[in-house]
C-alpha positions as CSV (number, residue, x, y, z in Angstrom):
1,M,-12.3,12.0,-1.5
2,G,-14.7,12.8,1.1
3,R,-13.5,16.7,1.4
4,G,-15.5,20.1,2.4
5,T,-19.0,19.5,2.0
6,R,-18.9,15.8,2.6
7,S,-20.5,15.3,6.1
8,S,-20.3,11.4,6.2
9,I,-16.3,11.4,6.4
10,F,-13.8,13.6,8.1
11,W,-10.0,13.3,7.2
12,I,-8.0,13.4,10.2
13,V,-4.6,12.9,9.0
14,A,-2.9,12.1,5.4
15,F,-2.6,8.7,4.8
16,L,1.6,9.1,3.3
17,A,2.1,5.1,3.2
18,A,-1.2,4.6,0.8
19,A,-1.2,7.5,-1.1
20,S,2.6,6.5,-2.0
21,A,1.8,3.3,-3.0
22,C,-1.0,4.9,-5.1
23,N,1.5,7.5,-6.2
24,W,-0.5,10.4,-5.7
25,H,1.5,13.3,-6.4
26,P,1.9,16.3,-4.4
27,I,0.9,19.9,-6.2
28,S,4.1,21.5,-7.1
29,R,4.4,24.3,-10.0
30,A,8.1,22.7,-10.6
31,L,6.6,18.9,-11.0
32,T,4.2,19.0,-13.5
33,W,4.8,16.7,-16.4
34,Y,5.2,12.4,-16.0
35,G,6.9,9.6,-18.0
36,Y,8.7,6.6,-18.0
37,I,12.2,5.5,-18.4
38,D,13.7,1.9,-18.9
39,A,16.6,0.4,-16.6
40,S,19.3,2.5,-18.5
41,G,17.9,5.8,-18.1
42,K,16.0,6.1,-21.2
43,T,13.1,8.1,-21.9
44,V,10.6,5.3,-23.4
45,I,7.4,6.9,-22.9
46,P,7.6,10.4,-23.4
47,V,7.3,13.2,-20.0
48,H,3.9,14.5,-21.5
49,Y,1.5,13.6,-19.0
50,S,0.0,15.6,-16.7
51,N,-0.3,12.4,-13.7
52,A,0.3,9.0,-14.2
53,R,1.1,5.7,-12.1
54,S,3.2,3.2,-12.4
55,F,3.0,0.2,-14.3
56,S,0.7,-3.0,-13.0
57,E,-0.3,-6.1,-15.0
58,G,1.2,-3.9,-18.1
59,L,-0.9,-1.0,-17.8
60,A,-0.3,2.4,-16.2
61,A,-3.3,5.0,-15.5
62,V,-2.1,8.3,-17.2
63,Q,-3.8,11.8,-17.0
64,V,-4.0,13.7,-20.0
65,D,-5.7,17.3,-19.4
66,D,-8.3,16.4,-17.1
67,R,-9.3,12.8,-17.8
68,W,-7.6,9.7,-16.9
69,G,-7.1,6.6,-19.4
70,Y,-4.5,4.0,-19.6
71,I,-1.6,3.1,-21.8
72,D,0.3,0.3,-22.4
73,R,4.3,-0.4,-22.2
74,A,4.8,1.0,-25.8
75,G,2.9,4.2,-24.3
76,R,-0.1,3.2,-26.9
77,P,-3.4,4.3,-25.4
78,V,-5.3,0.9,-24.4
79,I,-8.1,2.8,-22.9
80,P,-9.2,6.3,-23.6
81,P,-8.9,9.6,-21.3
82,Q,-12.3,9.2,-19.8
83,F,-12.3,8.8,-16.1
84,V,-12.4,11.7,-13.3
85,N,-9.5,9.3,-11.6
86,A,-8.0,5.9,-11.4
87,R,-6.3,3.5,-9.9
88,E,-3.5,0.6,-10.9
89,F,-4.8,-2.7,-12.0
90,H,-4.5,-5.6,-9.6
91,D,-5.8,-9.0,-9.9
92,G,-7.3,-7.7,-13.4
93,R,-9.4,-5.1,-12.1
94,A,-8.9,-1.6,-11.1
95,L,-10.9,1.5,-9.5
96,V,-12.0,4.5,-11.6
97,E,-14.0,7.3,-10.8
98,I,-16.6,7.8,-13.4
99,A,-18.3,11.1,-12.4
100,A,-17.7,12.9,-9.1
101,D,-18.2,11.0,-6.1
102,D,-18.9,7.7,-8.2
103,W,-16.4,4.7,-8.1
104,H,-16.6,1.6,-9.9
105,Y,-14.0,-1.3,-10.8
106,I,-12.9,-1.8,-14.7
107,D,-11.8,-5.0,-16.5
108,P,-8.5,-4.5,-18.6
109,S,-10.6,-3.4,-21.7
110,G,-12.3,-0.8,-20.0
111,R,-15.8,-2.1,-19.6
112,I,-17.1,-1.4,-16.7
113,V,-17.5,-4.3,-13.7
114,P,-21.4,-4.2,-12.8
115,G,-22.8,-4.7,-9.7
116,V,-21.0,-2.4,-7.0
117,Q,-20.4,1.1,-6.6
118,V,-18.9,3.4,-3.8
119,K,-19.1,7.1,-3.7
120,W,-15.3,7.1,-2.6
121,S,-12.5,5.3,-3.5
122,I,-11.3,4.6,-0.4
123,Q,-14.6,2.5,0.3
124,G,-13.3,0.1,-2.7
125,R,-10.1,-1.7,-2.0
126,R,-7.9,-3.7,-4.3
127,F,-9.0,-7.2,-5.6
128,S,-6.5,-9.9,-4.6
129,E,-7.0,-13.5,-5.0
130,G,-10.2,-12.6,-6.8
131,L,-11.9,-11.0,-4.4
132,A,-11.8,-7.3,-3.5
133,A,-12.9,-5.7,0.1
134,V,-15.8,-3.2,-0.3
135,F,-17.7,-0.7,2.0
136,I,-21.8,-0.7,1.2
137,E,-24.0,2.0,3.2
138,D,-27.4,0.7,3.6
139,R,-29.6,2.4,6.5
140,R,-32.4,0.1,6.3
141,R,-29.8,-3.1,6.6
142,F,-27.5,-1.7,8.9
143,A,-27.9,-0.5,12.5
144,C,-26.0,2.9,12.2
145,L,-22.9,3.4,14.8
146,R,-21.5,6.8,15.8
147,S,-17.9,7.8,15.6
148,I,-16.5,4.8,13.6
149,D,-12.4,4.8,13.2
150,Q,-11.4,3.3,10.4
151,E,-7.7,1.9,9.5
152,I,-7.2,1.6,13.5
153,R,-4.7,-1.2,12.9
154,L,-2.3,1.5,11.6
155,E,-0.5,4.3,14.2
156,P,-2.2,6.9,15.0
157,R,-0.5,9.4,12.9
158,E,-1.1,7.2,10.1
159,R,-4.9,7.0,10.5
160,A,-7.2,8.2,7.8
161,Y,-10.6,9.0,8.4
162,V,-13.7,8.6,11.0
163,Y,-17.2,8.1,10.0
164,P,-19.3,10.4,12.4
165,E,-22.1,8.1,11.3
166,F,-21.3,4.8,10.3
167,C,-24.4,3.0,8.9
168,G,-23.1,0.4,6.4
169,R,-20.5,-2.7,6.2
170,W,-17.6,-4.1,4.8
171,G,-17.9,-7.1,2.5
172,Y,-16.2,-9.0,-0.7
173,I,-16.9,-9.1,-4.5
174,D,-15.9,-11.2,-6.9
175,A,-14.5,-10.9,-10.1
176,D,-18.2,-10.1,-11.7
177,G,-19.6,-7.6,-9.2
178,A,-21.5,-10.0,-7.3
179,F,-21.0,-10.1,-3.7
180,A,-18.8,-13.3,-2.5
181,I,-18.9,-13.0,1.3
182,Q,-22.0,-10.6,2.3
183,P,-21.4,-7.0,4.1
184,A,-20.7,-7.8,8.1
185,F,-17.8,-6.1,8.9
186,I,-16.4,-3.2,10.7
187,E,-13.3,-3.0,8.5
188,A,-11.9,-5.3,5.8
189,Y,-8.8,-5.7,3.6
190,E,-7.0,-7.7,0.8
191,F,-7.0,-11.8,1.0
192,S,-3.2,-12.9,1.0
193,E,-2.7,-16.6,0.9
194,G,-6.6,-17.4,1.4
195,L,-7.2,-15.2,4.4
196,A,-8.3,-11.5,5.2
197,V,-8.1,-8.9,7.8
198,V,-11.5,-8.1,9.2
199,R,-12.3,-6.0,12.1
200,V,-15.8,-7.6,14.2
201,Q,-18.2,-5.9,16.4
202,D,-18.7,-7.3,19.6
203,L,-22.1,-6.4,21.1
204,A,-20.7,-7.5,24.5
205,V,-18.2,-4.4,24.1
206,S,-20.0,-1.0,24.2
207,D,-16.3,0.8,23.6
208,Q,-15.6,0.1,19.7
209,R,-11.5,0.1,20.8
210,G,-12.3,-3.4,21.9
211,W,-13.3,-4.6,18.7
212,R,-10.6,-6.8,17.4
213,Y,-9.1,-8.2,14.4
214,G,-9.2,-11.6,12.6
215,Y,-8.9,-13.6,10.0
216,V,-11.9,-15.0,7.3
217,D,-11.3,-17.6,4.4
218,R,-13.3,-17.6,1.2
219,S,-16.1,-18.7,2.5
220,G,-16.5,-15.4,4.8
221,A,-15.9,-17.3,8.4
222,L,-13.7,-16.8,10.8
223,A,-10.7,-18.9,10.1
224,I,-8.6,-16.9,12.8
225,P,-10.8,-15.9,16.0
226,A,-11.2,-11.4,16.1
227,R,-8.4,-11.7,19.5
228,F,-6.1,-8.9,17.8
229,D,-5.8,-5.4,18.4
230,K,-4.0,-4.7,15.1
231,A,-3.5,-7.6,12.5
232,F,-1.9,-7.4,8.8
233,E,-1.6,-9.2,5.7
234,F,0.1,-12.8,5.3
235,S,3.3,-13.1,3.9
236,E,5.5,-16.0,3.5
237,G,3.1,-17.9,5.6
238,L,3.4,-15.4,8.5
239,A,1.3,-12.5,9.4
240,R,2.0,-9.3,12.0
241,V,0.0,-8.9,14.7
242,G,-0.6,-6.5,17.5
243,V,-1.7,-7.2,21.3
244,Q,-2.2,-3.4,22.9
245,D,1.3,-1.8,22.1
246,S,3.2,-4.7,21.3
247,Y,3.7,-6.9,17.7
248,G,4.1,-10.1,17.1
249,F,3.7,-12.9,14.0
250,I,1.6,-15.9,13.7
251,T,1.0,-18.6,11.4
252,R,-2.2,-19.4,9.2
253,D,-3.6,-21.8,11.8
254,G,-3.4,-18.7,14.2
255,K,-0.7,-20.2,16.3
256,W,2.7,-17.8,17.5
257,L,5.5,-18.1,15.9
258,A,6.7,-15.2,18.0
259,E,4.6,-13.7,20.8
260,A,3.8,-9.9,20.8
261,S,7.1,-8.6,22.4
262,F,8.5,-6.3,19.7
263,E,8.0,-2.3,20.0
264,E,7.4,-2.2,16.2
265,A,7.6,-4.4,13.5
266,G,7.5,-5.0,9.6
267,D,5.9,-7.9,7.7
268,F,8.0,-11.0,6.1
269,H,10.1,-10.5,3.1
270,E,12.4,-13.0,1.8
271,G,12.5,-14.8,5.1
272,M,13.1,-11.4,7.1
273,A,11.2,-9.2,9.2
274,A,12.2,-6.5,10.9
275,V,11.6,-5.8,14.5
276,K,12.2,-3.4,17.1
277,V,13.6,-4.1,20.3
278,A,14.5,-1.3,22.9
279,G,14.3,1.0,21.0
280,R,16.6,-0.8,18.2
281,W,15.8,-2.2,14.8
282,G,17.0,-5.9,13.9
283,C,15.3,-8.7,12.2
284,I,13.9,-12.0,13.0
285,D,13.8,-15.5,10.0
286,R,11.3,-17.5,9.6
287,Q,11.7,-19.9,12.8
288,G,11.6,-16.5,15.0
289,R,15.3,-16.3,15.8
290,M,17.2,-12.9,15.7
291,A,19.1,-13.2,12.5
292,I,20.1,-9.6,12.7
293,P,20.8,-7.9,16.2
294,A,18.9,-5.1,16.7
295,E,21.6,-2.4,16.3
296,F,20.2,-0.2,13.6
297,A,18.2,3.1,14.1
298,R,15.9,1.7,10.9
299,I,15.3,-0.9,8.6
300,S,13.0,-1.3,5.9
301,R,11.8,-4.4,4.2
302,F,14.4,-7.1,2.0
303,S,13.8,-6.7,-1.7
304,E,16.3,-8.5,-4.6
305,G,18.3,-9.5,-1.2
306,L,18.8,-5.9,0.3
307,A,17.2,-3.7,3.0
308,V,17.8,-0.4,3.3
309,A,19.1,0.3,7.0
310,S,21.0,3.2,9.0
311,R,22.7,2.8,12.0
312,S,23.1,6.2,12.9
313,G,19.6,7.4,12.4
314,K,21.1,9.9,9.8
315,L,22.1,8.4,6.2
316,G,21.1,5.5,5.1
317,G,22.9,2.5,3.3
318,Y,22.2,-1.4,2.3
319,I,22.5,-4.7,4.3
320,D,22.4,-8.5,3.3
321,T,20.2,-11.0,5.2
322,S,23.5,-11.6,7.5
323,G,23.5,-7.7,8.8
324,R,26.7,-6.7,7.0
325,L,26.7,-3.2,5.1
326,I,26.7,-4.1,1.3
327,I,26.3,-0.3,0.2
328,E,28.0,2.1,2.6
329,E,25.5,4.9,4.3
330,R,25.4,7.8,2.1
331,F,21.9,8.6,1.5
332,G,19.3,10.9,2.8
333,V,16.3,8.8,1.3
334,A,16.2,5.4,0.0
335,W,13.8,2.7,-1.4
336,P,14.2,-0.8,-1.7
337,F,15.5,-2.2,-4.8
338,A,13.2,-3.2,-7.6
339,D,14.3,-4.8,-11.0
340,G,17.8,-4.0,-10.0
341,R,17.4,-0.4,-9.4
342,A,16.5,1.4,-6.1
343,R,16.0,5.4,-5.9
344,V,18.1,7.4,-3.6
345,Q,18.9,10.9,-2.2
346,I,22.7,11.9,-2.4
347,G,23.7,13.2,0.7
348,A,21.2,14.6,3.7
349,S,19.5,17.2,1.7
350,G,18.8,18.7,-1.9
351,W,17.4,17.6,-5.1
352,D,20.6,15.2,-6.1
353,W,18.2,12.1,-6.7
354,A,19.8,8.9,-8.8
355,Y,19.0,5.6,-9.6
356,I,21.7,3.4,-8.3
357,D,22.6,-0.6,-8.8
358,R,23.3,-3.6,-6.6
359,A,26.7,-2.5,-6.3
360,G,25.6,1.0,-5.1
361,K,27.0,3.0,-8.2
362,P,24.5,5.7,-9.8
363,V,23.3,4.5,-13.0
364,I,20.4,6.7,-13.4
365,T,21.0,10.8,-12.9
366,R,19.6,12.6,-15.8
367,H,15.7,13.7,-15.9
368,V,15.3,12.8,-12.2
369,K,13.9,15.7,-10.2
370,Q,11.0,13.0,-9.3
371,G,11.0,9.4,-9.5
372,W,9.2,6.1,-8.3
373,S,10.6,2.4,-8.3
374,F,10.9,0.2,-11.1
375,S,7.5,-1.9,-11.9
376,E,7.7,-4.4,-14.6
377,G,10.9,-2.6,-16.2
378,L,9.8,0.7,-16.0
379,A,10.2,3.7,-13.5
380,L,7.1,6.8,-13.5
381,I,9.2,10.1,-13.2
382,G,8.4,13.8,-13.2
383,N,9.8,16.6,-14.2
384,G,9.1,20.4,-15.0
385,G,7.9,20.3,-18.2
386,P,7.3,18.0,-21.2
387,F,10.2,16.6,-23.6
């Protein structure tokens, strides 16, 4: 992904949130093989892959030796190992690297979708609502720009990369690989609820930090003008946006639900969004009212009626939508619930990992040196060797 001799892109900071979402694994001598368990903890797909990703749309990308393919939930090969790298399926399409610096989309049969090829995986986003944002470089078609930051809607510590010379634009392709929205944007993200975040070049503003974010509809027209310093996907009819260093929420017609007055904020999930006020976290509801007082050191998104939360800032537990502590604060690390299970680290340090149920009871402890959240009834795990 654009390292070493690749001159058109420089990495600045590891994009940890995206890496976690895509199941990119750190190199470790003690963690070299991957498989899958069910909700009871039973190993249902043997731990014998050199790398793997979570299930999505019935398929999981797995690495055999140095090539990636896809298996089904029974562990049967569906797409033979043949790719240099592979991502998860979304909307019936997955991004794969068929040769070095040669990424394409495939369908669930493994057929390459014709039309669009990108050099790096970060130049093609996953499909959502039938469209995917892709970056197309063409010096003849687009005016080249200098030192263009990407992902500036995120905090500086999470910013992924900078183009020293930016000679392309982002647009959207459909499932057949044809452009549904022609390349015209400085940045472009996934569609959600019929709208997508884009960053628009303002020819009247010379400093790129003044080029703001808005939302386009499926025709490519700006449905919500580019007036935000940061903007994120819609969820439950609301979107988190930033103005200068504060956050608020807008509706699909661009009106404020809650003006930008929060120090930080998360997206809406299950009717609640975490917000930071005076250094502490609470939650607002879909009417913009403070439903959970800002008295926590941190709060995650709600999932299956519970959210990870900590008052002390040290160990974490789980609260319900009233803010009541349901599972006491005893975990060093905790993930949201999925399929009735949540992965946790017992205590503040060490390798004492487990999956708990909604009562907080550890229900899976064996063979879990490393693991990811459940997806489609199975969880990806990693261990020190095949068995």
